[in-house]
PDB file of the backbone (N, CA, C, O) and the ligand in Angstrom, with CONECT records:
HET     ZN  A 101       1
ATOM      1  N   MET A   1       0.877  -1.278   0.046  1.00  0.00           N
ATOM      2  CA  MET A   1       0.072   0.088  -0.031  1.00  0.00           C
ATOM      3  C   MET A   1       0.950   1.299   0.059  1.00  0.00           C
ATOM      4  O   MET A   1       2.026   1.404   0.647  1.00  0.00           O
ATOM      5  N   SER A   2       0.259   2.236  -0.669  1.00  0.00           N
ATOM      6  CA  SER A   2       1.111   3.463  -0.554  1.00  0.00           C
ATOM      7  C   SER A   2       0.692   4.289   0.624  1.00  0.00           C
ATOM      8  O   SER A   2      -0.102   3.837   1.448  1.00  0.00           O
ATOM      9  N   LEU A   3       1.246   5.580   0.731  1.00  0.00           N
ATOM     10  CA  LEU A   3       1.155   6.451   1.957  1.00  0.00           C
ATOM     11  C   LEU A   3      -0.284   6.934   1.861  1.00  0.00           C
ATOM     12  O   LEU A   3      -0.755   7.053   0.730  1.00  0.00           O
ATOM     13  N   SER A   4      -1.051   7.232   2.935  1.00  0.00           N
ATOM     14  CA  SER A   4      -2.177   7.483   2.766  1.00  0.00           C
ATOM     15  C   SER A   4      -2.263   8.942   2.333  1.00  0.00           C
ATOM     16  O   SER A   4      -1.322   9.700   2.566  1.00  0.00           O
ATOM     17  N   HIS A   5      -3.417   9.378   1.678  1.00  0.00           N
ATOM     18  CA  HIS A   5      -3.440  10.657   1.206  1.00  0.00           C
ATOM     19  C   HIS A   5      -3.917  11.664   2.174  1.00  0.00           C
ATOM     20  O   HIS A   5      -4.821  11.455   2.983  1.00  0.00           O
ATOM     21  N   GLN A   6      -3.304  12.695   2.054  1.00  0.00           N
ATOM     22  CA  GLN A   6      -3.321  13.788   3.169  1.00  0.00           C
ATOM     23  C   GLN A   6      -4.046  15.024   2.217  1.00  0.00           C
ATOM     24  O   GLN A   6      -4.010  15.156   0.994  1.00  0.00           O
ATOM     25  N   ASN A   7      -4.661  15.805   3.166  1.00  0.00           N
ATOM     26  CA  ASN A   7      -5.303  17.083   2.315  1.00  0.00           C
ATOM     27  C   ASN A   7      -4.228  18.154   1.761  1.00  0.00           C
ATOM     28  O   ASN A   7      -4.435  18.829   0.753  1.00  0.00           O
ATOM     29  N   GLY A   8      -3.088  18.224   2.519  1.00  0.00           N
ATOM     30  CA  GLY A   8      -2.058  19.031   1.838  1.00  0.00           C
ATOM     31  C   GLY A   8      -1.426  18.322   0.684  1.00  0.00           C
ATOM     32  O   GLY A   8      -1.567  17.132   0.402  1.00  0.00           O
ATOM     33  N   THR A   9      -0.669  19.267   0.021  1.00  0.00           N
ATOM     34  CA  THR A   9       0.062  18.825  -1.221  1.00  0.00           C
ATOM     35  C   THR A   9       1.239  18.068  -0.549  1.00  0.00           C
ATOM     36  O   THR A   9       1.639  18.338   0.583  1.00  0.00           O
ATOM     37  N   SER A  10       1.722  17.164  -1.285  1.00  0.00           N
ATOM     38  CA  SER A  10       2.992  16.282  -1.053  1.00  0.00           C
ATOM     39  C   SER A  10       3.881  16.436  -2.102  1.00  0.00           C
ATOM     40  O   SER A  10       3.473  16.884  -3.173  1.00  0.00           O
ATOM     41  N   ILE A  11       5.096  16.110  -1.935  1.00  0.00           N
ATOM     42  CA  ILE A  11       6.267  16.294  -2.773  1.00  0.00           C
ATOM     43  C   ILE A  11       6.521  14.924  -3.256  1.00  0.00           C
ATOM     44  O   ILE A  11       6.899  14.175  -2.355  1.00  0.00           O
ATOM     45  N   ARG A  12       6.418  14.361  -4.465  1.00  0.00           N
ATOM     46  CA  ARG A  12       6.745  13.380  -5.139  1.00  0.00           C
ATOM     47  C   ARG A  12       8.132  13.327  -5.346  1.00  0.00           C
ATOM     48  O   ARG A  12       8.644  14.204  -6.042  1.00  0.00           O
ATOM     49  N   PHE A  13       8.936  12.294  -4.774  1.00  0.00           N
ATOM     50  CA  PHE A  13      10.366  12.342  -4.800  1.00  0.00           C
ATOM     51  C   PHE A  13      10.792  11.022  -5.535  1.00  0.00           C
ATOM     52  O   PHE A  13      11.231  10.099  -4.849  1.00  0.00           O
ATOM     53  N   GLY A  14      10.695  10.897  -6.782  1.00  0.00           N
ATOM     54  CA  GLY A  14      10.967   9.662  -7.346  1.00  0.00           C
ATOM     55  C   GLY A  14       9.818   8.910  -7.042  1.00  0.00           C
ATOM     56  O   GLY A  14       8.701   9.407  -7.185  1.00  0.00           O
ATOM     57  N   ARG A  15      10.021   7.471  -6.536  1.00  0.00           N
ATOM     58  CA  ARG A  15       8.727   6.770  -6.003  1.00  0.00           C
ATOM     59  C   ARG A  15       8.331   7.202  -4.493  1.00  0.00           C
ATOM     60  O   ARG A  15       7.257   6.804  -4.041  1.00  0.00           O
ATOM     61  N   ILE A  16       9.073   7.903  -3.813  1.00  0.00           N
ATOM     62  CA  ILE A  16       8.804   8.250  -2.579  1.00  0.00           C
ATOM     63  C   ILE A  16       7.932   9.605  -2.632  1.00  0.00           C
ATOM     64  O   ILE A  16       8.145  10.450  -3.502  1.00  0.00           O
ATOM     65  N   GLU A  17       6.905   9.762  -1.614  1.00  0.00           N
ATOM     66  CA  GLU A  17       6.026  10.850  -1.596  1.00  0.00           C
ATOM     67  C   GLU A  17       6.349  11.408  -0.225  1.00  0.00           C
ATOM     68  O   GLU A  17       6.326  10.733   0.803  1.00  0.00           O
ATOM     69  N   LEU A  18       6.665  12.755  -0.296  1.00  0.00           N
ATOM     70  CA  LEU A  18       7.196  13.259   0.905  1.00  0.00           C
ATOM     71  C   LEU A  18       6.087  14.203   1.366  1.00  0.00           C
ATOM     72  O   LEU A  18       5.415  14.741   0.486  1.00  0.00           O
ATOM     73  N   PRO A  19       5.803  14.482   2.739  1.00  0.00           N
ATOM     74  CA  PRO A  19       4.701  15.285   2.978  1.00  0.00           C
ATOM     75  C   PRO A  19       5.319  16.775   2.844  1.00  0.00           C
ATOM     76  O   PRO A  19       6.526  17.014   2.896  1.00  0.00           O
ATOM     77  N   GLU A  20       4.378  17.664   2.676  1.00  0.00           N
ATOM     78  CA  GLU A  20       4.741  18.907   2.268  1.00  0.00           C
ATOM     79  C   GLU A  20       5.619  19.613   3.398  1.00  0.00           C
ATOM     80  O   GLU A  20       6.425  20.467   3.030  1.00  0.00           O
ATOM     81  N   ASP A  21       5.520  19.339   4.601  1.00  0.00           N
ATOM     82  CA  ASP A  21       6.218  19.795   5.622  1.00  0.00           C
ATOM     83  C   ASP A  21       7.576  19.009   6.133  1.00  0.00           C
ATOM     84  O   ASP A  21       8.131  19.193   7.216  1.00  0.00           O
ATOM     85  N   PHE A  22       7.962  18.134   5.146  1.00  0.00           N
ATOM     86  CA  PHE A  22       9.239  17.455   5.390  1.00  0.00           C
ATOM     87  C   PHE A  22      10.349  18.307   5.521  1.00  0.00           C
ATOM     88  O   PHE A  22      10.666  19.150   4.682  1.00  0.00           O
ATOM     89  N   PRO A  23      11.022  18.054   6.723  1.00  0.00           N
ATOM     90  CA  PRO A  23      12.146  19.087   6.867  1.00  0.00           C
ATOM     91  C   PRO A  23      13.507  18.705   5.986  1.00  0.00           C
ATOM     92  O   PRO A  23      13.867  17.564   5.696  1.00  0.00           O
ATOM     93  N   CYS A  24      14.060  19.744   5.694  1.00  0.00           N
ATOM     94  CA  CYS A  24      15.230  19.660   4.878  1.00  0.00           C
ATOM     95  C   CYS A  24      16.367  18.851   5.515  1.00  0.00           C
ATOM     96  O   CYS A  24      16.603  19.185   6.676  1.00  0.00           O
ATOM     97  N   PRO A  25      16.993  18.035   5.105  1.00  0.00           N
ATOM     98  CA  PRO A  25      18.023  17.336   5.838  1.00  0.00           C
ATOM     99  C   PRO A  25      19.436  18.309   6.261  1.00  0.00           C
ATOM    100  O   PRO A  25      20.278  18.047   7.120  1.00  0.00           O
ATOM    101  N   GLU A  26      19.383  19.265   5.531  1.00  0.00           N
ATOM    102  CA  GLU A  26      20.373  20.197   5.732  1.00  0.00           C
ATOM    103  C   GLU A  26      20.185  21.282   6.677  1.00  0.00           C
ATOM    104  O   GLU A  26      21.054  21.524   7.514  1.00  0.00           O
ATOM    105  N   CYS A  27      18.995  22.023   6.595  1.00  0.00           N
ATOM    106  CA  CYS A  27      18.761  23.067   7.452  1.00  0.00           C
ATOM    107  C   CYS A  27      17.489  22.926   8.407  1.00  0.00           C
ATOM    108  O   CYS A  27      17.184  23.748   9.271  1.00  0.00           O
ATOM    109  N   ASP A  28      16.760  21.691   8.097  1.00  0.00           N
ATOM    110  CA  ASP A  28      15.843  21.414   8.994  1.00  0.00           C
ATOM    111  C   ASP A  28      14.655  22.225   8.699  1.00  0.00           C
ATOM    112  O   ASP A  28      13.849  22.214   9.629  1.00  0.00           O
ATOM    113  N   LYS A  29      14.335  22.865   7.767  1.00  0.00           N
ATOM    114  CA  LYS A  29      13.210  23.726   7.607  1.00  0.00           C
ATOM    115  C   LYS A  29      12.341  23.001   6.635  1.00  0.00           C
ATOM    116  O   LYS A  29      12.895  22.301   5.787  1.00  0.00           O
ATOM    117  N   PRO A  30      11.025  23.093   6.663  1.00  0.00           N
ATOM    118  CA  PRO A  30       9.997  22.471   5.776  1.00  0.00           C
ATOM    119  C   PRO A  30       9.978  23.146   4.441  1.00  0.00           C
ATOM    120  O   PRO A  30       8.881  23.537   4.043  1.00  0.00           O
ATOM    121  N   THR A  31      10.970  23.329   3.737  1.00  0.00           N
ATOM    122  CA  THR A  31      10.961  24.323   2.448  1.00  0.00           C
ATOM    123  C   THR A  31      11.421  23.530   1.280  1.00  0.00           C
ATOM    124  O   THR A  31      12.008  24.087   0.352  1.00  0.00           O
ATOM    125  N   LEU A  32      11.182  22.265   1.283  1.00  0.00           N
ATOM    126  CA  LEU A  32      11.425  21.313   0.190  1.00  0.00           C
ATOM    127  C   LEU A  32      10.649  21.516  -0.916  1.00  0.00           C
ATOM    128  O   LEU A  32       9.469  21.306  -0.635  1.00  0.00           O
ATOM    129  N   ARG A  33      10.827  21.862  -2.149  1.00  0.00           N
ATOM    130  CA  ARG A  33      10.014  21.823  -3.037  1.00  0.00           C
ATOM    131  C   ARG A  33      10.618  21.137  -4.216  1.00  0.00           C
ATOM    132  O   ARG A  33      11.838  20.984  -4.264  1.00  0.00           O
ATOM    133  N   ARG A  34       9.660  20.619  -5.386  1.00  0.00           N
ATOM    134  CA  ARG A  34      10.214  20.059  -6.300  1.00  0.00           C
ATOM    135  C   ARG A  34      10.282  20.888  -7.488  1.00  0.00           C
ATOM    136  O   ARG A  34       9.328  21.607  -7.783  1.00  0.00           O
ATOM    137  N   VAL A  35      11.493  20.838  -8.297  1.00  0.00           N
ATOM    138  CA  VAL A  35      11.546  21.866  -9.348  1.00  0.00           C
ATOM    139  C   VAL A  35      12.008  21.125 -10.579  1.00  0.00           C
ATOM    140  O   VAL A  35      12.736  20.135 -10.521  1.00  0.00           O
ATOM    141  N   ARG A  36      11.553  21.649 -11.681  1.00  0.00           N
ATOM    142  CA  ARG A  36      12.144  21.199 -12.889  1.00  0.00           C
ATOM    143  C   ARG A  36      12.614  22.183 -13.905  1.00  0.00           C
ATOM    144  O   ARG A  36      11.865  22.860 -14.609  1.00  0.00           O
ATOM    145  N   GLU A  37      13.932  22.207 -13.923  1.00  0.00           N
ATOM    146  CA  GLU A  37      14.568  23.180 -14.780  1.00  0.00           C
ATOM    147  C   GLU A  37      16.125  22.668 -15.217  1.00  0.00           C
ATOM    148  O   GLU A  37      16.682  21.572 -15.167  1.00  0.00           O
ATOM    149  N   GLN A  38      16.454  23.724 -15.573  1.00  0.00           N
ATOM    150  CA  GLN A  38      18.043  23.517 -16.384  1.00  0.00           C
ATOM    151  C   GLN A  38      18.893  23.086 -15.241  1.00  0.00           C
ATOM    152  O   GLN A  38      18.719  23.578 -14.126  1.00  0.00           O
ATOM    153  N   PHE A  39      19.842  22.152 -15.480  1.00  0.00           N
ATOM    154  CA  PHE A  39      20.807  21.678 -14.567  1.00  0.00           C
ATOM    155  C   PHE A  39      22.245  21.871 -15.024  1.00  0.00           C
ATOM    156  O   PHE A  39      22.538  21.493 -16.159  1.00  0.00           O
ATOM    157  N   ASP A  40      23.085  22.373 -14.316  1.00  0.00           N
ATOM    158  CA  ASP A  40      24.425  22.490 -14.672  1.00  0.00           C
ATOM    159  C   ASP A  40      25.283  22.213 -13.386  1.00  0.00           C
ATOM    160  O   ASP A  40      25.130  22.840 -12.338  1.00  0.00           O
ATOM    161  N   SER A  41      26.150  21.266 -13.560  1.00  0.00           N
ATOM    162  CA  SER A  41      27.112  20.826 -12.407  1.00  0.00           C
ATOM    163  C   SER A  41      28.400  21.631 -12.785  1.00  0.00           C
ATOM    164  O   SER A  41      28.600  22.126 -13.894  1.00  0.00           O
ATOM    165  N   PRO A  42      29.278  21.697 -11.672  1.00  0.00           N
ATOM    166  CA  PRO A  42      30.590  22.446 -11.886  1.00  0.00           C
ATOM    167  C   PRO A  42      31.524  21.474 -12.966  1.00  0.00           C
ATOM    168  O   PRO A  42      32.355  21.888 -13.774  1.00  0.00           O
ATOM    169  N   GLY A  43      31.183  20.299 -12.756  1.00  0.00           N
ATOM    170  CA  GLY A  43      31.957  19.321 -13.577  1.00  0.00           C
ATOM    171  C   GLY A  43      31.661  19.251 -15.028  1.00  0.00           C
ATOM    172  O   GLY A  43      32.263  18.476 -15.771  1.00  0.00           O
ATOM    173  N   GLY A  44      30.679  20.108 -15.455  1.00  0.00           N
ATOM    174  CA  GLY A  44      30.595  20.333 -16.928  1.00  0.00           C
ATOM    175  C   GLY A  44      29.008  19.476 -17.431  1.00  0.00           C
ATOM    176  O   GLY A  44      28.569  19.483 -18.581  1.00  0.00           O
ATOM    177  N   THR A  45      28.476  18.911 -16.457  1.00  0.00           N
ATOM    178  CA  THR A  45      27.338  18.149 -16.853  1.00  0.00           C
ATOM    179  C   THR A  45      26.093  19.110 -17.160  1.00  0.00           C
ATOM    180  O   THR A  45      25.803  19.920 -16.281  1.00  0.00           O
ATOM    181  N   HIS A  46      25.420  19.088 -18.205  1.00  0.00           N
ATOM    182  CA  HIS A  46      24.371  19.909 -18.565  1.00  0.00           C
ATOM    183  C   HIS A  46      23.171  19.258 -19.006  1.00  0.00           C
ATOM    184  O   HIS A  46      23.182  18.549 -20.013  1.00  0.00           O
ATOM    185  N   LEU A  47      22.102  19.455 -18.301  1.00  0.00           N
ATOM    186  CA  LEU A  47      20.654  18.942 -18.766  1.00  0.00           C
ATOM    187  C   LEU A  47      19.923  20.042 -18.971  1.00  0.00           C
ATOM    188  O   LEU A  47      20.021  21.000 -18.205  1.00  0.00           O
ATOM    189  N   GLU A  48      19.010  20.045 -20.144  1.00  0.00           N
ATOM    190  CA  GLU A  48      18.049  21.040 -20.156  1.00  0.00           C
ATOM    191  C   GLU A  48      16.830  21.096 -19.239  1.00  0.00           C
ATOM    192  O   GLU A  48      16.120  22.090 -19.083  1.00  0.00           O
ATOM    193  N   ASP A  49      16.658  19.796 -18.595  1.00  0.00           N
ATOM    194  CA  ASP A  49      15.425  19.651 -18.093  1.00  0.00           C
ATOM    195  C   ASP A  49      15.437  18.650 -17.106  1.00  0.00           C
ATOM    196  O   ASP A  49      15.290  17.505 -17.532  1.00  0.00           O
ATOM    197  N   LEU A  50      15.583  18.800 -15.832  1.00  0.00           N
ATOM    198  CA  LEU A  50      15.861  17.939 -14.731  1.00  0.00           C
ATOM    199  C   LEU A  50      15.108  18.066 -13.627  1.00  0.00           C
ATOM    200  O   LEU A  50      15.144  19.162 -13.067  1.00  0.00           O
ATOM    201  N   GLU A  51      14.435  17.214 -13.174  1.00  0.00           N
ATOM    202  CA  GLU A  51      13.612  17.365 -11.994  1.00  0.00           C
ATOM    203  C   GLU A  51      14.430  16.830 -10.735  1.00  0.00           C
ATOM    204  O   GLU A  51      15.148  15.833 -10.656  1.00  0.00           O
ATOM    205  N   ARG A  52      14.074  17.895  -9.664  1.00  0.00           N
ATOM    206  CA  ARG A  52      14.750  17.459  -8.223  1.00  0.00           C
ATOM    207  C   ARG A  52      14.125  18.149  -7.313  1.00  0.00           C
ATOM    208  O   ARG A  52      13.176  18.917  -7.466  1.00  0.00           O
ATOM    209  N   ILE A  53      14.755  17.818  -6.236  1.00  0.00           N
ATOM    210  CA  ILE A  53      13.859  18.761  -4.914  1.00  0.00           C
ATOM    211  C   ILE A  53      14.936  19.645  -4.555  1.00  0.00           C
ATOM    212  O   ILE A  53      16.103  19.267  -4.446  1.00  0.00           O
ATOM    213  N   ARG A  54      14.539  20.820  -4.372  1.00  0.00           N
ATOM    214  CA  ARG A  54      15.412  21.905  -3.833  1.00  0.00           C
ATOM    215  C   ARG A  54      14.871  22.416  -2.604  1.00  0.00           C
ATOM    216  O   ARG A  54      13.643  22.444  -2.520  1.00  0.00           O
ATOM    217  N   CYS A  55      15.628  22.868  -1.533  1.00  0.00           N
ATOM    218  CA  CYS A  55      15.157  23.630  -0.473  1.00  0.00           C
ATOM    219  C   CYS A  55      15.334  25.035  -0.824  1.00  0.00           C
ATOM    220  O   CYS A  55      16.296  25.529  -1.412  1.00  0.00           O
ATOM    221  N   LEU A  56      14.035  25.754  -0.286  1.00  0.00           N
ATOM    222  CA  LEU A  56      13.969  27.373  -0.808  1.00  0.00           C
ATOM    223  C   LEU A  56      14.726  28.063   0.315  1.00  0.00           C
ATOM    224  O   LEU A  56      15.073  29.243   0.258  1.00  0.00           O
ATOM    225  N   SER A  57      14.960  27.248   1.343  1.00  0.00           N
ATOM    226  CA  SER A  57      15.669  27.959   2.548  1.00  0.00           C
ATOM    227  C   SER A  57      17.424  27.975   2.409  1.00  0.00           C
ATOM    228  O   SER A  57      18.118  28.975   2.592  1.00  0.00           O
ATOM    229  N   CYS A  58      17.811  26.921   2.126  1.00  0.00           N
ATOM    230  CA  CYS A  58      19.218  26.857   2.049  1.00  0.00           C
ATOM    231  C   CYS A  58      19.729  26.470   0.541  1.00  0.00           C
ATOM    232  O   CYS A  58      20.926  26.348   0.281  1.00  0.00           O
ATOM    233  N   GLY A  59      18.931  26.332  -0.196  1.00  0.00           N
ATOM    234  CA  GLY A  59      19.372  26.153  -1.682  1.00  0.00           C
ATOM    235  C   GLY A  59      19.966  24.695  -2.099  1.00  0.00           C
ATOM    236  O   GLY A  59      20.473  24.464  -3.197  1.00  0.00           O
ATOM    237  N   GLU A  60      19.827  23.773  -1.073  1.00  0.00           N
ATOM    238  CA  GLU A  60      20.531  22.526  -1.234  1.00  0.00           C
ATOM    239  C   GLU A  60      19.699  21.829  -2.059  1.00  0.00           C
ATOM    240  O   GLU A  60      18.480  21.909  -1.906  1.00  0.00           O
ATOM    241  N   GLU A  61      20.309  20.991  -3.121  1.00  0.00           N
ATOM    242  CA  GLU A  61      19.404  20.262  -3.857  1.00  0.00           C
ATOM    243  C   GLU A  61      19.560  18.725  -3.707  1.00  0.00           C
ATOM    244  O   GLU A  61      20.660  18.256  -3.418  1.00  0.00           O
ATOM    245  N   PHE A  62      18.410  17.888  -3.911  1.00  0.00           N
ATOM    246  CA  PHE A  62      18.437  16.574  -3.759  1.00  0.00           C
ATOM    247  C   PHE A  62      17.853  15.827  -4.980  1.00  0.00           C
ATOM    248  O   PHE A  62      16.779  16.112  -5.511  1.00  0.00           O
ATOM    249  N   PHE A  63      18.703  14.819  -5.368  1.00  0.00           N
ATOM    250  CA  PHE A  63      18.270  14.077  -6.515  1.00  0.00           C
ATOM    251  C   PHE A  63      17.732  12.789  -6.219  1.00  0.00           C
ATOM    252  O   PHE A  63      18.135  12.228  -5.200  1.00  0.00           O
ATOM    253  N   ASP A  64      16.914  12.246  -6.922  1.00  0.00           N
ATOM    254  CA  ASP A  64      16.406  10.755  -6.767  1.00  0.00           C
ATOM    255  C   ASP A  64      17.205   9.874  -7.716  1.00  0.00           C
ATOM    256  O   ASP A  64      18.078  10.287  -8.479  1.00  0.00           O
ATOM    257  N   ILE A  65      16.845   8.736  -7.594  1.00  0.00           N
ATOM    258  CA  ILE A  65      17.618   7.782  -8.484  1.00  0.00           C
ATOM    259  C   ILE A  65      17.591   7.983 -10.007  1.00  0.00           C
ATOM    260  O   ILE A  65      18.496   7.730 -10.802  1.00  0.00           O
ATOM    261  N   GLU A  66      16.444   8.461 -10.240  1.00  0.00           N
ATOM    262  CA  GLU A  66      16.142   8.807 -11.804  1.00  0.00           C
ATOM    263  C   GLU A  66      17.199  10.098 -12.214  1.00  0.00           C
ATOM    264  O   GLU A  66      17.926  10.142 -13.207  1.00  0.00           O
ATOM    265  N   ALA A  67      17.076  10.991 -11.284  1.00  0.00           N
ATOM    266  CA  ALA A  67      17.697  12.093 -11.591  1.00  0.00           C
ATOM    267  C   ALA A  67      19.205  11.912 -11.602  1.00  0.00           C
ATOM    268  O   ALA A  67      19.921  12.554 -12.369  1.00  0.00           O
ATOM    269  N   MET A  68      19.684  10.997 -10.709  1.00  0.00           N
ATOM    270  CA  MET A  68      21.038  10.494 -10.571  1.00  0.00           C
ATOM    271  C   MET A  68      21.526   9.810 -11.990  1.00  0.00           C
ATOM    272  O   MET A  68      22.635   9.981 -12.498  1.00  0.00           O
ATOM    273  N   ARG A  69      20.662   9.151 -12.421  1.00  0.00           N
ATOM    274  CA  ARG A  69      20.920   8.381 -13.685  1.00  0.00           C
ATOM    275  C   ARG A  69      21.090   9.377 -14.728  1.00  0.00           C
ATOM    276  O   ARG A  69      22.041   9.266 -15.500  1.00  0.00           O
ATOM    277  N   LEU A  70      20.174  10.447 -14.843  1.00  0.00           N
ATOM    278  CA  LEU A  70      20.447  11.194 -15.936  1.00  0.00           C
ATOM    279  C   LEU A  70      21.628  12.004 -15.896  1.00  0.00           C
ATOM    280  O   LEU A  70      22.274  12.332 -16.891  1.00  0.00           O
ATOM    281  N   ILE A  71      21.870  12.294 -14.792  1.00  0.00           N
ATOM    282  CA  ILE A  71      23.214  13.114 -14.630  1.00  0.00           C
ATOM    283  C   ILE A  71      24.333  12.242 -14.887  1.00  0.00           C
ATOM    284  O   ILE A  71      25.247  12.760 -15.528  1.00  0.00           O
ATOM    285  N   GLU A  72      24.468  11.109 -14.559  1.00  0.00           N
ATOM    286  CA  GLU A  72      25.393  10.203 -14.699  1.00  0.00           C
ATOM    287  C   GLU A  72      25.514  10.033 -16.269  1.00  0.00           C
ATOM    288  O   GLU A  72      26.595  10.154 -16.844  1.00  0.00           O
ATOM    289  N   ALA A  73      24.553   9.797 -16.797  1.00  0.00           N
ATOM    290  CA  ALA A  73      24.472   9.462 -18.311  1.00  0.00           C
ATOM    291  C   ALA A  73      25.045  10.903 -19.148  1.00  0.00           C
ATOM    292  O   ALA A  73      25.667  10.841 -20.208  1.00  0.00           O
ATOM    293  N   ALA A  74      24.762  11.953 -18.568  1.00  0.00           N
ATOM    294  CA  ALA A  74      25.189  13.283 -19.211  1.00  0.00           C
ATOM    295  C   ALA A  74      26.377  13.806 -18.841  1.00  0.00           C
ATOM    296  O   ALA A  74      26.710  14.931 -19.214  1.00  0.00           O
ATOM    297  N   ARG A  75      27.141  13.049 -18.069  1.00  0.00           N
ATOM    298  CA  ARG A  75      28.359  13.610 -17.602  1.00  0.00           C
ATOM    299  C   ARG A  75      29.505  13.350 -18.751  1.00  0.00           C
ATOM    300  O   ARG A  75      29.642  12.234 -19.253  1.00  0.00           O
ATOM    301  N   PRO A  76      30.280  14.427 -19.108  1.00  0.00           N
ATOM    302  CA  PRO A  76      31.213  14.605 -20.031  1.00  0.00           C
ATOM    303  C   PRO A  76      32.375  13.622 -19.399  1.00  0.00           C
ATOM    304  O   PRO A  76      32.686  13.635 -18.208  1.00  0.00           O
ATOM    305  N   PRO A  77      33.065  12.623 -20.568  1.00  0.00           N
ATOM    306  CA  PRO A  77      33.914  11.857 -20.264  1.00  0.00           C
ATOM    307  C   PRO A  77      35.228  12.430 -19.623  1.00  0.00           C
ATOM    308  O   PRO A  77      35.947  11.850 -18.810  1.00  0.00           O
ATOM    309  N   LYS A  78      35.380  13.570 -20.103  1.00  0.00           N
ATOM    310  CA  LYS A  78      36.871  14.309 -19.564  1.00  0.00           C
ATOM    311  C   LYS A  78      36.577  14.826 -18.062  1.00  0.00           C
ATOM    312  O   LYS A  78      37.449  15.452 -17.458  1.00  0.00           O
ATOM    313  N   ALA A  79      35.448  14.574 -17.535  1.00  0.00           N
ATOM    314  CA  ALA A  79      35.206  15.391 -16.112  1.00  0.00           C
ATOM    315  C   ALA A  79      36.138  14.709 -15.101  1.00  0.00           C
ATOM    316  O   ALA A  79      36.229  15.305 -14.028  1.00  0.00           O
ATOM    317  N   ARG A  80      36.731  13.765 -15.207  1.00  0.00           N
ATOM    318  CA  ARG A  80      37.551  12.995 -14.178  1.00  0.00           C
ATOM    319  C   ARG A  80      38.239  14.045 -13.432  1.00  0.00           C
ATOM    320  O   ARG A  80      38.710  15.004 -14.043  1.00  0.00           O
ATOM    321  N   PRO A  81      38.323  13.960 -12.347  1.00  0.00           N
ATOM    322  CA  PRO A  81      39.296  14.721 -11.248  1.00  0.00           C
ATOM    323  C   PRO A  81      40.673  14.583 -11.828  1.00  0.00           C
ATOM    324  O   PRO A  81      40.973  13.492 -12.313  1.00  0.00           O
ATOM    325  N   ARG A  82      41.699  15.736 -11.835  1.00  0.00           N
ATOM    326  CA  ARG A  82      42.801  15.565 -12.219  1.00  0.00           C
ATOM    327  C   ARG A  82      43.631  15.557 -10.944  1.00  0.00           C
ATOM    328  O   ARG A  82      43.335  16.214  -9.946  1.00  0.00           O
ATOM    329  N   LYS A  83      44.631  14.810 -11.045  1.00  0.00           N
ATOM    330  CA  LYS A  83      45.600  14.431  -9.726  1.00  0.00           C
ATOM    331  C   LYS A  83      46.740  15.312  -9.863  1.00  0.00           C
ATOM    332  O   LYS A  83      47.311  15.376 -10.951  1.00  0.00           O
ATOM    333  N   THR A  84      47.173  16.073  -8.768  1.00  0.00           N
ATOM    334  CA  THR A  84      48.348  16.961  -8.983  1.00  0.00           C
ATOM    335  C   THR A  84      49.219  16.468  -7.880  1.00  0.00           C
ATOM    336  O   THR A  84      48.707  16.015  -6.856  1.00  0.00           O
ATOM    337  N   LEU A  85      50.374  16.527  -8.020  1.00  0.00           N
ATOM    338  CA  LEU A  85      51.481  16.101  -7.129  1.00  0.00           C
ATOM    339  C   LEU A  85      52.320  17.326  -6.698  1.00  0.00           C
ATOM    340  O   LEU A  85      52.778  18.148  -7.492  1.00  0.00           O
ATOM    341  N   HIS A  86      52.456  17.355  -5.497  1.00  0.00           N
ATOM    342  CA  HIS A  86      53.196  18.373  -4.866  1.00  0.00           C
ATOM    343  C   HIS A  86      54.714  18.006  -4.741  1.00  0.00           C
ATOM    344  O   HIS A  86      55.120  17.262  -3.848  1.00  0.00           O
ATOM    345  N   LYS A  87      55.405  18.482  -5.541  1.00  0.00           N
ATOM    346  CA  LYS A  87      56.949  18.225  -5.562  1.00  0.00           C
ATOM    347  C   LYS A  87      57.996  19.276  -4.977  1.00  0.00           C
ATOM    348  O   LYS A  87      59.210  19.104  -4.869  1.00  0.00           O
ATOM    349  N   SER A  88      57.338  20.278  -4.663  1.00  0.00           N
ATOM    350  CA  SER A  88      58.104  21.509  -4.080  1.00  0.00           C
ATOM    351  C   SER A  88      58.792  21.185  -2.942  1.00  0.00           C
ATOM    352  O   SER A  88      59.932  21.636  -2.840  1.00  0.00           O
ATOM    353  N   ALA A  89      58.333  20.475  -2.029  1.00  0.00           N
ATOM    354  CA  ALA A  89      58.946  20.042  -0.726  1.00  0.00           C
ATOM    355  C   ALA A  89      59.744  18.688  -0.811  1.00  0.00           C
ATOM    356  O   ALA A  89      59.915  18.051   0.228  1.00  0.00           O
ATOM    357  N   SER A  90      60.139  18.314  -1.770  1.00  0.00           N
ATOM    358  CA  SER A  90      60.898  17.023  -2.014  1.00  0.00           C
ATOM    359  C   SER A  90      62.384  17.117  -1.587  1.00  0.00           C
ATOM    360  O   SER A  90      63.031  16.268  -0.975  1.00  0.00           O
ATOM    361  N   ALA A  91      62.857  18.538  -2.114  1.00  0.00           N
ATOM    362  CA  ALA A  91      64.348  18.614  -2.185  1.00  0.00           C
ATOM    363  C   ALA A  91      64.790  19.390  -0.931  1.00  0.00           C
ATOM    364  O   ALA A  91      64.792  20.620  -0.972  1.00  0.00           O
ATOM    365  N   ILE A  92      65.144  18.766   0.123  1.00  0.00           N
ATOM    366  CA  ILE A  92      65.726  19.482   1.195  1.00  0.00           C
ATOM    367  C   ILE A  92      66.957  19.284   1.414  1.00  0.00           C
ATOM    368  O   ILE A  92      67.270  18.121   1.669  1.00  0.00           O
ATOM    369  N   LYS A  93      67.868  20.160   1.393  1.00  0.00           N
ATOM    370  CA  LYS A  93      69.307  20.000   1.524  1.00  0.00           C
ATOM    371  C   LYS A  93      69.767  20.143   2.923  1.00  0.00           C
ATOM    372  O   LYS A  93      69.420  21.061   3.666  1.00  0.00           O
ATOM    373  N   HIS A  94      70.595  19.149   3.246  1.00  0.00           N
ATOM    374  CA  HIS A  94      71.367  19.424   4.461  1.00  0.00           C
ATOM    375  C   HIS A  94      72.763  19.854   4.222  1.00  0.00           C
ATOM    376  O   HIS A  94      73.451  19.503   3.264  1.00  0.00           O
ATOM    377  N   ALA A  95      73.161  20.741   5.298  1.00  0.00           N
ATOM    378  CA  ALA A  95      74.512  21.214   5.016  1.00  0.00           C
ATOM    379  C   ALA A  95      75.595  20.453   5.646  1.00  0.00           C
ATOM    380  O   ALA A  95      76.767  20.782   5.463  1.00  0.00           O
TER     381      ALA A  95
HETATM  382 ZN    ZN A 101      17.600  23.561   3.592  1.00  0.00          ZN2+
END
């Protein structure tokens, strides 16, 4: 059985339905809203239209499994993190 229907609106989050006053895991305020808009990640992933949950209070975004899959599929191949080595401290001379 699914969750019982309440009078207030609820937020459908993938297969999960959150009550309207569900607190944000980050700031604990009941300001989570479902949004569907353009998504750009710092790693270069771009999606025209991605559905996710956003906290109107702290701005934190939450993705369900489907959104994660879309992000994963849209991720550019060269977005792997580059490793940098610190060589400057390797040559210490003793007199
Ligand atoms: Zn929040």
